[in-house]
C-alpha positions in Angstrom: 65.2 150.0 -123.3 67.6 150.0 -126.3 66.6 146.7 -127.6 62.8 147.5 -127.3 63.0 150.8 -128.9 65.0 149.0 -131.9 62.7 146.3 -132.2 59.8 149.1 -132.2 61.5 150.8 -135.1 62.1 147.6 -137.1 58.5 146.4 -136.7 57.5 150.0 -138.0 59.8 149.6 -141.1 58.2 146.2 -141.7 54.6 147.6 -142.1 53.1 146.5 -145.2 55.2 143.6 -145.7 54.8 139.8 -144.7 57.5 137.5 -143.5 57.3 135.6 -146.9 57.7 139.1 -148.8 61.0 140.3 -146.7 62.4 136.6 -147.0 61.8 136.9 -151.0 63.4 140.3 -150.8 66.6 138.9 -149.0 66.8 136.2 -151.3 67.0 138.3 -154.3 70.0 140.1 -153.0 71.5 136.6 -152.4 70.8 135.7 -156.0 72.4 138.7 -157.3 75.7 137.9 -155.5 75.7 134.5 -156.3 78.2 133.0 -158.8 79.3 129.9 -160.2 81.7 128.3 -157.9 85.2 129.0 -158.9 86.6 125.5 -159.2 83.6 124.8 -161.9 83.9 128.2 -163.7 87.4 127.9 -164.4 87.7 124.2 -164.7 90.4 123.1 -167.7 88.5 121.6 -170.4 91.3 120.1 -172.5 92.6 116.8 -171.4 96.1 117.0 -170.2 98.4 117.8 -167.4 96.3 120.7 -166.2 93.3 118.9 -166.1 95.0 115.9 -164.1 96.4 118.4 -161.6 92.9 120.1 -161.2 91.3 116.7 -160.2 94.2 116.3 -157.5 93.9 120.0 -156.3 90.2 119.8 -155.9 90.0 116.5 -154.3 88.7 116.1 -150.9 92.1 114.2 -150.1 94.1 117.3 -151.0 91.9 119.6 -149.0 92.2 117.5 -145.9 95.9 117.3 -146.3 96.3 121.2 -146.6 94.0 121.7 -143.6 96.0 119.3 -141.5 99.0 121.2 -142.4 97.6 124.6 -141.4 96.7 123.3 -138.1 100.2 121.5 -137.6 101.7 125.0 -138.7 99.8 126.9 -135.9 100.9 124.2 -133.2 104.5 124.6 -134.5 104.2 128.5 -134.3 102.7 128.1 -130.7 106.0 126.3 -129.6 108.3 129.4 -130.2 109.0 130.9 -126.8 111.6 133.2 -125.1 114.6 131.2 -124.0 113.9 128.5 -126.3 116.9 125.9 -126.5 118.9 125.8 -129.7 117.5 122.4 -130.6 113.9 123.9 -130.3 115.1 126.7 -132.5 116.6 124.4 -135.1 113.4 122.4 -135.1 111.3 125.4 -135.5 113.3 126.8 -138.4 113.5 123.6 -140.3 109.6 122.7 -139.8 108.9 126.5 -141.0 110.9 125.8 -144.2 108.9 122.6 -144.7 105.4 124.1 -144.4 106.4 127.1 -146.4 107.5 124.8 -149.3 104.2 123.1 -148.9 102.1 126.1 -149.0 104.2 127.5 -151.9 103.6 124.2 -153.9 99.9 124.5 -153.4 100.0 127.9 -154.4 102.1 127.3 -157.7 100.0 124.3 -158.4 96.8 126.4 -158.4 98.3 129.2 -160.4 99.4 126.6 -163.3 95.9 125.2 -162.9 93.8 128.6 -163.1 96.2 130.9 -164.4 95.0 134.5 -164.0 91.6 133.6 -162.9 93.4 132.0 -159.7 93.1 135.6 -158.3 89.3 136.0 -158.9 88.4 134.7 -155.6 89.0 136.3 -152.1 90.4 133.2 -150.5 93.1 132.6 -153.2 94.2 136.3 -152.9 94.7 136.1 -149.3 96.4 132.7 -149.6 98.8 134.5 -151.9 99.6 137.2 -149.8 100.3 135.1 -146.9 102.6 132.7 -149.0 104.4 135.8 -150.3 104.9 137.2 -146.9 106.3 133.9 -145.6 108.9 133.9 -148.5 109.7 137.5 -147.6 110.1 136.5 -144.1 112.4 133.7 -145.1 114.4 136.1 -147.3 114.8 138.5 -144.4 115.7 135.4 -142.2 118.6 134.6 -144.6 119.7 138.0 -145.3 120.1 139.3 -141.7 122.6 137.6 -139.5 121.7 136.3 -136.1 123.6 135.8 -133.0 123.5 132.6 -130.6 120.3 133.7 -128.8 118.2 133.6 -132.1 117.4 137.2 -132.1 117.9 139.4 -135.1 120.7 141.9 -135.1 120.6 145.4 -136.6 122.2 145.4 -140.1 124.6 148.1 -141.2 122.6 148.3 -144.6 120.2 151.2 -144.8 117.9 148.9 -146.8 117.9 146.0 -144.1 117.8 148.2 -141.1 114.2 147.7 -140.4 114.5 144.0 -141.3 114.1 142.5 -137.8 111.0 144.6 -137.1 109.6 143.8 -140.7 110.3 140.1 -140.0 108.4 139.9 -136.7 105.5 141.6 -138.4 105.7 138.9 -141.4 105.9 136.0 -139.2 102.9 137.2 -137.2 101.0 137.3 -140.7 101.6 133.6 -140.9 99.0 132.9 -138.0 96.3 134.5 -140.3 96.4 131.2 -142.3 94.4 129.6 -140.0 91.6 131.7 -141.3 91.5 129.4 -144.4 89.8 126.9 -142.1 86.9 129.0 -142.2 86.3 128.6 -145.9 86.0 124.9 -145.5 83.8 124.7 -142.5 80.1 125.1 -142.9 79.4 126.5 -139.5 82.1 129.0 -139.8 80.9 129.9 -143.3 77.4 130.7 -141.8 78.9 132.8 -139.0 80.9 134.8 -141.7 78.2 135.3 -143.8 75.8 136.4 -141.1 78.5 139.0 -140.1 78.8 140.2 -143.6 75.1 140.5 -144.1 75.4 143.1 -140.9 78.0 145.2 -142.6 75.4 147.6 -144.0 73.7 148.0 -140.8 76.9 148.3 -138.9 78.3 151.0 -141.3 75.4 153.2 -140.7 76.1 152.9 -136.9 79.7 153.5 -137.4 78.9 156.8 -139.5 76.7 158.0 -136.6 79.3 157.1 -134.2 82.1 159.0 -136.0 79.7 161.9 -136.2 79.5 161.9 -132.6 83.4 161.8 -132.2 83.4 164.9 -134.5 81.2 166.9 -132.6 82.7 166.2 -129.4 86.1 166.6 -130.6 85.2 170.2 -131.7 83.5 170.6 -128.3 86.4 169.4 -126.5 88.8 171.5 -128.4 86.7 174.8 -127.8 86.3 174.3 -124.1 89.6 172.8 -123.0 92.2 173.8 -125.6 94.2 175.7 -122.7 94.5 172.6 -120.5 98.0 171.3 -121.4 99.1 169.9 -117.9 97.6 167.8 -115.5 97.5 164.4 -113.7 96.5 162.6 -117.1 96.9 165.4 -119.5 100.3 166.0 -121.2 101.9 166.9 -124.4 100.4 163.6 -126.0 97.0 163.7 -124.5 95.3 167.0 -124.7 92.6 169.2 -126.4 94.9 171.6 -128.0 93.8 170.8 -131.5 91.2 168.9 -133.3 93.4 166.1 -134.0 94.7 165.8 -130.5 91.1 166.0 -129.2 89.7 163.5 -131.5 92.6 161.0 -130.5 91.9 161.6 -126.9 88.2 160.9 -127.1 88.8 157.8 -129.0 91.1 156.6 -126.2 88.7 157.5 -123.2 85.8 155.8 -125.3 87.4 152.5 -124.1 87.2 153.6 -120.4 90.7 154.3 -120.0 91.4 157.3 -117.4 88.4 159.3 -118.7 87.5 160.3 -115.0 91.0 161.6 -114.3 91.1 163.6 -117.7 87.6 164.9 -116.3 89.3 166.1 -113.3 92.1 167.8 -115.1 89.7 169.7 -117.1 87.1 171.1 -114.4 89.7 173.0 -112.6 88.7 176.8 -112.6 90.4 179.9 -111.0 91.9 180.2 -108.4 92.6 176.5 -108.4 94.5 176.6 -111.6 97.2 178.3 -113.6 95.6 180.2 -116.7 96.9 179.0 -120.0 98.0 175.8 -118.4 95.6 174.1 -116.2 92.4 176.1 -116.4 89.2 174.2 -117.9 85.6 174.5 -117.6 83.1 174.1 -114.9 80.8 172.2 -117.3 83.4 169.4 -118.2 81.7 166.7 -115.9 78.4 167.4 -118.2 80.6 166.9 -121.3 82.3 163.7 -120.2 79.6 161.9 -118.6 77.3 162.8 -121.6 80.2 161.5 -124.2 80.8 158.1 -122.0 77.2 157.5 -121.7 76.1 158.0 -125.4 79.5 156.4 -126.9 80.0 153.3 -124.2 76.6 152.7 -123.1 74.5 153.6 -126.4 76.6 153.4 -129.4 78.7 150.4 -128.7 75.7 148.4 -127.5 74.1 149.7 -130.7 76.9 147.6 -132.5 76.1 144.4 -130.6 72.5 144.9 -131.0 72.9 144.8 -134.8 74.8 141.7 -134.8 72.8 140.0 -132.3 69.7 141.0 -134.4 71.3 139.5 -137.6 72.3 136.6 -136.0 68.9 135.8 -134.6 67.6 136.6 -138.2 70.1 134.6 -140.3 71.8 132.1 -138.0 69.4 130.9 -135.2 66.3 129.8 -136.8 66.6 127.0 -139.3 64.0 128.5 -141.8 66.0 132.0 -142.3 66.6 133.1 -145.7 70.5 132.7 -145.6 70.0 129.0 -144.7 67.3 128.3 -147.1 69.5 130.1 -150.0 72.5 128.1 -149.0 70.7 124.7 -149.2 69.1 125.5 -152.5 72.2 126.9 -154.0 74.0 123.7 -153.3 71.2 121.6 -154.7 71.1 123.6 -157.6 74.8 123.7 -158.5 74.7 119.9 -158.0 72.2 119.4 -160.7 73.5 122.5 -162.8 76.9 121.0 -163.5 75.6 117.9 -165.1 74.3 119.7 -167.9 76.7 122.8 -168.2 80.0 121.3 -167.6 81.1 121.8 -171.1 80.3 125.5 -171.0 82.3 125.9 -167.5 79.0 125.8 -165.7 78.3 129.5 -167.0 75.2 128.7 -169.1 72.8 125.9 -170.2 70.7 125.3 -173.5 67.1 125.7 -173.2 66.4 122.1 -174.3 68.1 120.8 -171.3 66.2 122.7 -168.7 63.3 120.0 -168.3 66.0 117.4 -167.6 67.7 119.8 -165.2 64.6 120.3 -163.3 64.1 116.7 -162.8 67.6 116.3 -161.2 66.7 118.9 -158.5 66.5 117.4 -154.8 62.9 116.4 -153.8 62.3 119.5 -151.7 62.9 121.8 -154.6 60.7 119.7 -157.1 57.9 119.8 -154.6 57.8 123.4 -154.5 57.9 123.4 -158.3 55.1 120.8 -158.4 57.6 118.5 -160.2 56.7 115.2 -158.8 57.8 111.6 -159.9 56.1 110.5 -162.9 55.3 114.0 -164.4 55.1 113.9 -168.2 57.0 116.1 -170.5 54.1 118.3 -171.6 53.4 119.3 -167.9 57.2 120.2 -167.1 57.3 122.1 -170.4 54.5 124.2 -169.1 56.4 124.5 -165.9 59.4 125.8 -167.8 57.4 128.3 -170.0 55.9 129.8 -166.8 59.3 130.6 -165.4 59.7 133.2 -168.4 63.3 132.4 -168.8 65.4 135.0 -170.6 67.3 133.4 -173.5 70.3 135.3 -175.0 70.9 135.9 -178.8 73.2 132.8 -179.0 70.6 130.8 -177.4 71.7 130.4 -173.7 70.4 130.8 -170.4 73.2 131.9 -167.8 73.7 131.1 -164.2 72.0 133.7 -162.3 69.0 134.1 -164.7 68.3 130.3 -164.1 68.7 130.8 -160.4 66.3 133.8 -160.2 63.7 132.2 -162.2 63.9 129.0 -160.2 63.7 130.6 -156.9 60.9 132.8 -158.2 58.8 129.7 -159.2 59.6 128.3 -155.7 59.1 131.1 -153.4 56.8 133.5 -155.0 54.5 131.1 -157.3 55.2 128.0 -155.7 53.7 126.5 -152.4 49.9 126.1 -151.5 49.3 129.7 -152.0 51.0 132.1 -154.3 52.7 135.1 -153.0 51.0 138.5 -153.7 53.7 141.3 -154.1 52.9 144.9 -153.4 54.1 147.8 -155.5 57.2 148.2 -153.5 58.1 144.4 -153.9 57.3 144.5 -157.6 59.7 147.5 -158.2 62.3 145.6 -156.2 61.8 142.5 -158.6 62.2 144.9 -161.6 65.5 146.2 -160.1 66.8 142.6 -159.6 65.8 141.5 -163.1 67.7 144.6 -164.3 71.0 143.7 -162.3 70.9 139.9 -163.5 70.4 141.2 -167.2 73.6 143.2 -166.5 75.4 140.2 -165.0 74.6 138.2 -168.0 76.0 140.7 -170.3 79.2 140.8 -168.3 79.4 137.0 -168.7 78.8 137.3 -172.4 81.7 139.8 -172.6 84.1 138.2 -170.2 85.0 135.3 -172.6 84.9 135.0 -176.4 83.3 132.0 -177.8 85.2 128.8 -177.0 86.0 126.2 -179.5 82.8 124.2 -178.4 80.6 127.1 -178.7 81.7 127.9 -182.4 80.9 124.5 -183.2 77.3 125.0 -181.8 76.9 128.2 -183.6 78.3 126.7 -186.8 76.1 123.6 -186.6 73.2 125.8 -185.9 
C-alpha cells in the first residue's frame, strides 16, 4: 500500500515532464556540483621536489600500497582479543606503530605537496582526523602506565584521569580508516553517491518523523505524567516531563518493552495508586497508534525512499548518475590535455575545437562530430554552444561542462528536446549558479605567472 501510494504521488509530480526532461534536470544539479579533480586542480606547476613527490603520491602503485596497508591494518586490529598472550600484545603494539607511521608519512607527504589546499577535499580532512586521533592514542598509550595484563590503569593526574576511556574511543576510530576504500572503488562510490542523492528526501521524512515524536511526547506527558512506577516505568523511563517523554518514545520506537510500558500506563482506579501508578484507559490507543505510525509507516518510508533512489540511480544502466559519471570521466580526460598549464581550471576558446575532437566516440556522436569533420563545421558547433567567455579570455570548467552536456542531451540526438516553461526556468537558474562558480574561481587565485605572460603578450 505504502509503495503504491508513493509511486502514485511520484507520477502525479512528474506530470508534464518527459523522462528526458527529468534526466536533464538531474544532470544540471550534478553539473553544478562538479569540480575539477583535486589532484589536477592543485598540481604543482614548477619542476622540483614538490612535483616529483606529486607524481609518486598520485601514482597507481602508491594508491595500491596504501590500500593494502589499510586492509592489513584492519586485519591487525581484528587480532586483538581478551586474554591475548604477551607476545601477541607486543606484536599488535609494534605493528600499530608501523601502520601509524606509514599513514603519518602519507599525510605529511600530501600536506607538503598540496599545502593548505590539502584540506579542500572531504577525504583528506577525514584522513587527517584519523591520523591525528591515532597519534593522540599513541601519546596516551605512552603517557599512561599499564600493568602486565595490558589494561590501562587510572592515572593520578586529573588531566589523564579519562585517558583509558579516551584511548579506547580513539582506538575504535582507527577502524573508520577502512572507509577510505570507498573512495577508490567505483562500485562503492556509486552506492555512496546514490545515498547522497537520497539525503534531501530522507531529510523531509526525518522532519516529519520528528514532528510525530514531538506531538506524541506532548500527548504522553499530558496523559501519563503521574505514572512514575511500574514494571518498566521507573525514575529513568517515564512521562514526567517533555524530555523524558521524548526519550522514552524514541526508545520504544525500536520495539523495546513498548507493550509493558503500555500496561503500566493503562491502570486506572481502583487498581492503581493515585499520583504514582494511575494512567489513562486510552493508553492502548495511544501506544498502538504510535507504534503503527512510527514503526510500520515512517521507518518503512525511509526504506522506500532509499529503494526508489537505488532503482533510479543505480539499478538501470542508463540512469542520470551513471551517464554523468561516464561523461564526466571522458570530459576530464580530454580537458586536462589542453588545460594543464592552468591547473585544469579553464581553457582558451581557440583550443575548444581540438578539445571536442579528443572526446570519446559516444560523446562525439551525440555532438555530431564524426571522423573527418572539417574545421568550419566544428566551429559552427562551438558557436551554437553559446559559450560564456570571461573578460580575460577563458572558459571555465563548469561552463564548458554545462554547454557540452546541453548540446548532447538537449540539442543532440535524433530529435532535439523541447523544454517546457518550468525547465527553461530551471536552465536559467543553473546558468546563474554556474556564472557564480566562474566568478568564485576567478577570485580564488590571482593571476599566475603564466597567466600574466599571456595577458602581457595579448
